[in-house]
C-alpha positions as CSV (number, residue, x, y, z in Angstrom):
1,X,76.1,107.8,66.2
2,X,72.4,108.6,65.7
3,X,71.5,112.1,66.8
4,X,68.8,110.7,69.0
5,X,70.4,108.7,70.7
6,X,72.3,111.1,72.3
7,X,69.4,113.3,73.0
8,X,68.5,111.0,75.6
9,X,71.9,112.4,77.7
10,X,70.5,115.5,79.5
11,X,71.6,118.1,81.9
12,X,70.0,120.7,84.0
13,X,71.7,122.7,86.8
14,X,69.6,121.8,89.5
15,X,69.4,118.0,88.5
16,X,72.7,115.6,89.9
17,X,74.4,118.7,90.2
18,X,74.2,119.2,86.4
19,X,76.2,115.8,85.7
20,X,74.8,114.1,82.4
21,X,72.0,112.1,82.9
22,X,69.6,109.8,81.3
23,X,66.2,111.1,79.8
24,X,66.3,113.6,82.5
25,X,65.8,110.8,84.9
26,X,68.0,111.1,88.6
27,X,70.5,108.3,87.3
28,X,73.7,109.9,86.3
29,X,76.0,108.7,82.9
30,X,78.9,108.0,85.6
31,X,76.1,105.9,88.0
32,X,75.4,103.6,84.8
33,X,79.1,103.0,83.4
34,X,79.9,102.1,86.7
35,X,77.5,99.7,87.1
36,X,78.3,98.1,83.8
37,X,82.2,98.4,85.2
38,X,81.7,96.5,87.9
39,X,80.3,93.9,85.9
40,X,76.6,94.4,85.8
41,X,74.5,93.2,82.4
42,X,72.1,95.0,80.6
43,X,69.3,92.4,81.7
44,X,70.5,93.2,85.4
45,X,70.7,96.8,85.0
46,X,66.9,97.1,82.9
47,X,65.7,94.9,85.9
48,X,66.9,97.3,88.7
49,X,65.9,100.5,86.7
50,X,62.5,99.4,85.0
51,X,62.6,103.1,83.9
52,X,65.5,102.8,81.7
53,X,65.6,101.2,78.4
54,X,68.8,99.7,76.8
55,X,68.9,102.3,74.3
56,X,70.1,104.2,77.3
57,X,72.8,102.1,77.9
58,X,74.0,102.4,74.5
59,X,73.2,106.2,75.1
60,X,75.6,106.3,78.0
61,X,78.8,104.4,76.3
62,X,78.8,106.4,72.9
63,X,78.3,109.6,75.0
64,X,81.4,108.3,77.2
65,X,82.8,107.6,73.9
66,X,82.9,111.0,72.6
67,X,84.1,112.4,76.2
68,X,86.9,110.5,76.0
69,X,87.8,111.0,72.4
70,X,89.9,114.1,71.8
71,X,93.3,115.4,70.6
72,X,96.3,114.6,72.1
73,X,98.9,117.7,71.5
74,X,102.2,116.4,72.3
75,X,105.3,119.5,72.2
76,X,108.6,118.5,69.7
């Protein structure tokens, strides 16, 4: 993943409860993921949030991928 894509994800203690947001705006990664899972298209999201860029959507998806990609230890 291009490092610059991950730089779009910001975490600020005083903003949105410290949740990961997009480029310092008050839209959380989880908000964007919820829109996508509800069936919103990229075009609809960008129309509703004109300050976002399509690369922000990809950054949120890749951030979520990293967060859910962890080793699972199974006791033998």
